[in-house]
C-alpha positions as CSV (number, residue, x, y, z in Angstrom):
1,M,0.0,0.0,0.0
2,T,1.4,3.4,-1.0
3,D,1.7,6.2,1.5
4,T,-1.0,8.2,-0.1
5,R,-3.6,5.2,0.0
6,R,-2.6,4.6,3.6
7,T,-3.3,8.3,4.6
8,I,-6.7,8.1,2.8
9,L,-7.5,4.9,4.7
10,F,-7.0,6.7,8.1
11,V,-9.0,9.7,6.7
12,N,-11.9,7.2,5.9
13,A,-11.5,5.6,9.3
14,A,-11.7,8.9,11.1
15,H,-15.0,9.7,9.1
16,A,-16.5,6.5,10.4
17,L,-15.3,7.2,13.9
18,V,-16.6,10.8,14.1
19,H,-20.1,9.9,13.1
20,Y,-20.1,6.9,15.3
21,A,-18.8,8.7,18.4
22,I,-21.1,11.6,18.2
23,L,-24.2,9.3,18.0
24,I,-23.2,6.9,20.9
25,F,-25.0,9.0,23.5
26,P,-28.5,9.0,22.1
27,T,-28.6,5.3,22.6
28,A,-26.4,5.1,25.7
29,V,-28.6,7.5,27.5
30,L,-31.3,4.7,27.9
31,A,-28.9,2.6,29.9
32,I,-27.5,5.7,31.8
33,G,-30.9,6.9,32.8
34,A,-31.7,3.5,34.2
35,E,-28.6,3.2,36.2
36,W,-28.8,6.9,37.5
37,K,-32.6,6.8,38.0
38,L,-32.9,9.9,35.9
39,D,-35.6,10.5,33.2
40,Y,-34.7,10.6,29.5
41,G,-35.9,14.3,29.5
42,E,-33.4,15.1,32.1
43,L,-30.4,13.5,30.3
44,I,-30.8,13.9,26.5
45,P,-30.4,17.8,26.6
46,L,-26.8,17.1,27.6
47,A,-26.3,16.2,24.0
48,T,-26.9,19.7,23.0
49,G,-23.2,20.8,23.8
50,C,-21.7,18.0,21.8
51,F,-23.7,19.0,18.6
52,V,-23.2,22.7,19.0
53,A,-19.4,22.3,19.5
54,F,-19.4,19.8,16.5
55,G,-20.8,22.3,14.2
56,V,-19.5,25.7,15.6
57,L,-15.9,24.9,16.1
58,S,-15.4,23.6,12.5
59,L,-15.1,27.2,11.5
60,P,-12.0,28.0,13.6
61,V,-10.5,24.6,12.8
62,G,-10.5,25.6,9.1
63,W,-8.3,28.5,10.0
64,L,-6.0,26.3,11.9
65,V,-5.1,23.8,9.2
66,N,-2.7,26.1,7.5
67,I,-1.0,27.0,10.6
68,V,-0.7,23.6,12.3
69,G,-1.1,21.2,9.4
70,A,-3.9,18.8,8.4
71,E,-2.0,15.7,9.3
72,R,-1.1,17.0,12.8
73,L,-4.6,18.0,13.4
74,L,-5.9,14.6,12.3
75,A,-3.8,12.9,14.9
76,V,-5.2,15.5,17.4
77,F,-8.7,14.4,16.5
78,F,-8.0,10.7,17.1
79,I,-6.3,11.3,20.4
80,C,-8.8,13.9,21.7
81,T,-11.7,11.7,20.6
82,G,-10.3,8.8,22.5
83,L,-9.7,10.9,25.7
84,A,-13.2,12.5,25.5
85,C,-14.7,9.0,25.4
86,F,-12.7,7.9,28.4
87,F,-13.7,11.0,30.3
88,I,-17.5,10.3,29.5
89,A,-17.0,6.7,30.7
90,A,-15.6,7.9,34.0
91,S,-18.4,10.3,34.5
92,A,-20.2,10.0,38.0
93,T,-22.4,13.1,37.7
94,W,-24.6,14.8,35.0
95,L,-22.2,17.6,35.0
96,M,-19.2,15.5,34.2
97,L,-21.2,13.9,31.6
98,G,-22.2,17.1,30.0
99,L,-18.7,18.4,29.9
100,G,-17.5,15.1,28.3
101,L,-19.9,15.3,25.5
102,L,-18.9,18.9,24.9
103,L,-15.3,17.8,24.7
104,L,-16.4,14.9,22.3
105,G,-18.2,17.3,20.1
106,A,-15.1,19.7,20.1
107,A,-12.8,16.8,19.1
108,G,-15.4,15.8,16.3
109,A,-15.4,19.4,14.9
110,I,-11.7,18.8,13.9
111,Y,-12.5,16.1,11.3
112,H,-14.3,17.6,8.4
113,P,-12.1,20.6,7.5
114,V,-9.0,18.5,8.3
115,G,-9.9,15.2,6.7
116,L,-11.5,16.7,3.6
117,T,-8.6,19.0,3.0
118,L,-6.0,16.0,3.5
119,L,-8.1,13.9,1.1
120,A,-8.2,16.5,-1.6
121,S,-4.5,17.1,-1.1
122,T,-3.5,13.5,-1.6
123,S,-6.1,11.9,-3.7
124,S,-5.4,11.2,-7.4
125,R,-9.0,9.9,-8.0
126,L,-10.9,12.6,-6.1
127,G,-14.4,11.7,-6.9
128,Q,-14.1,8.0,-6.1
129,D,-12.3,8.8,-2.8
130,L,-14.8,11.3,-1.6
131,A,-17.6,9.0,-2.5
132,V,-16.0,6.2,-0.4
133,N,-15.2,8.5,2.4
134,G,-18.8,9.6,2.5
135,V,-20.0,6.0,2.6
136,C,-17.7,5.4,5.5
137,G,-19.3,8.3,7.4
138,N,-22.7,6.8,6.6
139,I,-21.5,3.3,7.8
140,G,-20.2,4.9,11.2
141,A,-23.5,6.6,11.8
142,A,-25.6,3.5,10.9
143,L,-23.6,1.2,13.2
144,A,-23.7,3.7,16.3
145,A,-27.0,2.6,17.6
146,A,-26.4,-1.2,17.3
147,G,-22.9,-1.0,18.5
148,T,-23.7,1.1,21.5
149,A,-26.7,-1.2,22.3
150,F,-24.4,-4.3,22.3
151,F,-21.7,-2.8,24.5
152,A,-24.3,-1.4,27.0
153,W,-26.1,-4.8,27.0
154,A,-23.0,-6.9,27.3
155,F,-20.6,-4.9,29.4
156,G,-22.4,-1.8,30.7
157,W,-22.9,1.8,29.2
158,R,-19.4,2.9,30.1
159,W,-18.0,0.3,27.7
160,A,-20.0,1.9,25.1
161,F,-17.6,4.8,25.3
162,I,-14.4,2.9,26.3
163,G,-14.5,0.6,23.2
164,P,-14.6,3.4,20.6
165,G,-12.2,5.4,22.8
166,M,-9.7,2.5,22.5
167,A,-10.1,2.4,18.8
168,A,-9.6,6.2,18.4
169,L,-6.4,6.0,20.5
170,T,-5.2,3.0,18.7
171,L,-5.8,4.7,15.3
172,G,-4.2,7.9,16.5
173,I,-0.9,6.2,17.5
174,L,-0.8,4.3,14.2
175,F,-1.4,7.4,12.4
176,I,1.4,9.2,14.2
177,V,3.8,6.4,13.4
178,T,2.7,6.4,9.7
179,M,3.0,10.1,9.5
180,R,6.5,10.2,10.7
181,R,7.6,7.6,8.1
182,S,5.5,8.8,5.3
183,S,6.6,11.2,2.5
184,T,2.8,12.0,1.8
185,V,3.0,14.6,4.7
186,G,5.3,16.9,3.0
187,E,3.6,16.5,-0.4
188,A,0.2,17.1,1.0
189,R,1.4,20.3,2.7
190,A,3.1,21.5,-0.6
191,T,0.1,20.6,-2.7
192,T,-2.3,22.5,-0.3
193,A,-0.2,25.5,-0.3
194,S,0.4,25.7,-4.0
195,S,-2.8,24.4,-5.6
196,P,-4.4,27.4,-7.4
197,G,-7.9,25.9,-8.0
198,L,-9.6,25.8,-11.4
199,A,-10.2,29.3,-13.0
200,V,-13.6,30.9,-12.3
201,K,-15.1,33.7,-14.5
202,S,-17.0,35.4,-11.7
203,P,-15.6,34.2,-8.2
204,I,-17.9,36.3,-6.1
205,L,-21.1,35.0,-7.9
206,A,-19.8,31.5,-7.8
207,A,-19.1,31.9,-4.0
208,C,-22.6,33.3,-3.4
209,V,-24.5,30.6,-5.3
210,V,-22.5,27.9,-3.8
211,I,-23.2,29.2,-0.3
212,L,-26.9,29.6,-1.1
213,A,-26.9,26.1,-2.4
214,F,-25.4,24.7,0.7
215,I,-28.2,26.4,2.6
216,A,-31.1,25.1,0.3
217,G,-29.6,21.6,0.0
218,G,-28.8,21.5,3.8
219,M,-32.4,22.4,4.6
220,T,-33.7,19.6,2.4
221,Y,-31.3,17.0,3.6
222,T,-32.1,17.7,7.4
223,I,-35.8,17.7,6.8
224,V,-36.0,14.6,4.6
225,T,-33.5,12.5,6.5
226,V,-35.1,13.2,9.9
227,A,-38.7,13.0,8.7
228,L,-38.2,10.1,6.3
229,P,-39.8,7.3,8.6
230,K,-42.7,9.5,9.5
231,I,-43.3,10.5,6.1
232,V,-43.5,6.9,4.7
233,D,-45.7,6.0,7.8
234,E,-48.3,8.9,7.1
235,Q,-48.2,9.3,3.2
236,F,-48.0,5.6,2.1
237,D,-51.5,4.4,1.2
238,S,-51.5,1.1,3.0
239,E,-51.2,0.5,6.8
240,L,-47.7,-0.6,7.6
241,P,-46.1,-2.1,10.9
242,L,-43.2,-0.3,12.3
243,I,-40.8,-2.8,11.0
244,G,-42.2,-2.3,7.5
245,T,-41.8,1.4,7.7
246,G,-38.2,1.0,9.0
247,A,-37.5,-1.4,6.1
248,L,-38.8,1.0,3.5
249,A,-36.8,3.9,4.9
250,T,-33.7,1.8,5.1
251,I,-34.2,0.9,1.4
252,I,-34.6,4.6,0.4
253,L,-31.4,5.5,2.3
254,V,-29.5,2.6,0.6
255,C,-30.5,4.4,-2.8
256,G,-28.6,7.4,-1.5
257,T,-25.4,5.4,-0.6
258,L,-25.5,3.7,-4.1
259,M,-25.9,7.1,-5.9
260,Q,-22.9,8.4,-3.8
261,L,-20.6,5.8,-5.2
262,A,-21.9,6.3,-8.6
263,I,-21.5,10.0,-8.5
264,G,-18.0,9.5,-7.1
265,R,-16.9,7.7,-10.4
266,L,-18.7,10.3,-12.6
267,V,-16.9,13.3,-10.8
268,D,-13.7,12.0,-12.2
269,R,-15.1,11.7,-15.7
270,L,-17.7,14.6,-16.1
271,P,-17.6,18.4,-15.6
272,L,-18.8,19.3,-12.1
273,T,-21.2,21.9,-13.3
274,S,-23.1,19.4,-15.5
275,L,-23.3,17.0,-12.5
276,F,-24.4,19.9,-10.2
277,V,-27.2,20.9,-12.5
278,A,-28.2,17.2,-13.2
279,L,-28.4,16.3,-9.5
280,A,-30.3,19.5,-8.7
281,G,-32.9,18.7,-11.5
282,L,-33.2,15.1,-10.1
283,Q,-33.7,16.4,-6.5
284,L,-36.4,18.8,-7.6
285,T,-38.2,15.9,-9.6
286,G,-38.1,13.8,-6.6
287,L,-39.3,16.4,-4.1
288,A,-42.2,17.5,-6.4
289,L,-43.2,13.7,-6.9
290,A,-43.0,13.0,-3.2
291,W,-45.0,16.2,-2.4
292,L,-47.8,15.4,-4.9
293,S,-48.1,11.6,-4.5
294,T,-48.8,8.9,-2.2
295,G,-48.3,5.1,-2.4
296,P,-45.6,3.6,-4.6
297,L,-45.0,7.0,-6.4
298,L,-44.3,8.7,-3.0
299,L,-41.5,6.1,-2.4
300,V,-40.1,6.6,-5.9
301,G,-40.1,10.3,-5.2
302,L,-38.4,9.9,-1.8
303,A,-35.8,7.5,-3.5
304,L,-34.9,10.0,-6.2
305,T,-34.7,12.6,-3.5
306,M,-32.3,10.7,-1.3
307,A,-30.1,9.7,-4.3
308,A,-29.8,13.3,-5.4
309,I,-29.1,14.4,-1.9
310,Y,-26.2,12.0,-1.2
311,G,-24.8,12.5,-4.6
312,Q,-24.8,16.2,-4.1
313,V,-22.7,15.8,-1.0
314,V,-19.9,14.3,-3.1
315,V,-20.3,17.1,-5.7
316,D,-20.2,19.8,-3.0
317,D,-17.0,18.6,-1.6
318,A,-15.5,18.1,-5.1
319,I,-16.4,21.8,-5.9
320,V,-14.5,23.1,-2.9
321,A,-11.6,20.8,-3.7
322,R,-11.4,21.7,-7.4
323,F,-12.4,25.4,-7.4
324,V,-11.0,26.9,-4.0
325,P,-7.3,27.7,-3.9
326,G,-5.3,25.3,-1.7
327,H,-4.4,27.7,0.9
328,L,-8.1,28.5,1.4
329,R,-9.5,25.1,1.0
330,A,-9.7,24.1,4.7
331,R,-11.3,27.4,5.5
332,A,-14.0,26.8,2.9
333,Y,-14.6,23.2,4.2
334,G,-14.9,24.9,7.7
335,I,-17.5,27.4,6.5
336,S,-19.5,24.8,4.6
337,Y,-19.8,22.6,7.6
338,F,-20.6,25.6,9.9
339,V,-23.2,26.7,7.6
340,G,-24.6,23.1,7.4
341,F,-24.8,23.1,11.3
342,V,-26.8,26.4,11.4
343,D,-29.1,25.2,8.6
344,S,-29.7,21.9,10.5
345,A,-30.4,23.8,13.6
346,A,-33.0,25.9,11.9
347,A,-34.5,23.1,9.8
348,I,-36.1,21.1,12.6
349,P,-38.1,23.9,14.4
350,I,-39.3,25.1,10.9
351,M,-40.3,21.5,10.0
352,S,-42.1,21.2,13.4
353,A,-43.9,24.4,13.0
354,L,-45.2,23.6,9.5
355,Y,-46.2,20.0,10.6
356,D,-48.2,21.4,13.6
357,Q,-50.5,23.4,11.1
358,G,-52.4,20.3,11.0
359,S,-52.0,19.5,7.3
360,G,-49.5,16.8,7.8
361,F,-46.3,16.7,5.7
362,A,-47.8,18.5,2.7
363,P,-46.5,22.0,3.7
364,V,-43.1,20.4,4.8
365,L,-42.6,18.8,1.4
366,A,-43.8,22.0,-0.2
367,L,-40.9,23.8,1.4
368,T,-38.5,21.2,0.4
369,A,-39.8,21.5,-3.2
370,A,-39.2,25.2,-3.0
371,C,-35.6,24.6,-1.7
372,G,-35.2,22.2,-4.8
373,V,-36.2,25.1,-7.0
374,L,-33.6,27.3,-5.4
375,L,-30.9,24.6,-5.6
376,L,-31.5,24.2,-9.3
377,A,-31.2,28.0,-9.8
378,C,-27.9,27.9,-7.9
379,A,-26.7,25.2,-10.0
380,L,-27.4,27.0,-13.2
381,G,-25.9,30.1,-11.6
382,F,-22.7,28.3,-10.8
383,R,-22.4,26.9,-14.3
384,Y,-22.6,30.6,-15.6
385,A,-20.2,31.8,-13.0
386,V,-17.4,29.3,-13.8
387,R,-17.6,29.5,-17.7
């Protein structure tokens, strides 16, 4: 295995780890509450600090990359994630638990600006590597609930944090040893500093429409992924048991993962502007179909939407990697994930307010369709700005 592929392997492992780690507590809280004799409502708000730190601190981390170095910060991510997990496992009070979760979110905030910058700096097949990296993150998130439940059942809730903490520290030590021996480190730093990015006819317009696209796409992503099981449960024509609803939602999410892998290959073969427009059009089609349909057509619309959303994640990261100059790339990734956090924080209360109007998901899906129109306009605007 070459130094470059080994580095990308660590970046992918880190992506799986970060999404697994920040989702341990939502399942572990059930066992913690039973042991501490505290209600779910008393403990679950402690997760707020974790998710706020995870989103907000990605912005300053983007500025640190050019000062400290992406590879050093990735090592810090592994070590700090492991230590935060151990701190949580040692918690004896809700205050310690809340502080530990805050530290875990702060450690997690390091990953996206750092990991994506390192990936963009070392990859020779950017689209495919971004797609695989995205799938690794999805796998980490998908395994979090089951893995946490197993550790809590077999060994107690503290081991639900100790196990991943040990994995994080082991990965950190291995990465530090690899980093010292690898020539990729110097190459990645030189590539990051010198890469000018592709020429853009109107940089200000391109930046504005991309940020607006992040907002529109992020709103749709959060609403559809969070509400997906409930949409299937309410809008599907026939009565479904809970396991049936969950199975259909899982199949729809798998469509997204498969599209992510397909788009990864296309990124290395087709212009990003064309893929951007095509995915935006596909997303709008799916959202409109989901909004106006029930039964099987609803499922088709949701599957198209999810496929387009997950494909767009790869295209968004590739746009930053290809069009943003190397010395600004980490900052751009930090800004994009900060915008995504703010967007996600706003999406849930907006969705709740629309749903509470009493018309079910019709107004919610209408909002996502409007976001789809905006995303398509941004895609067309970006194509114009870079030509």
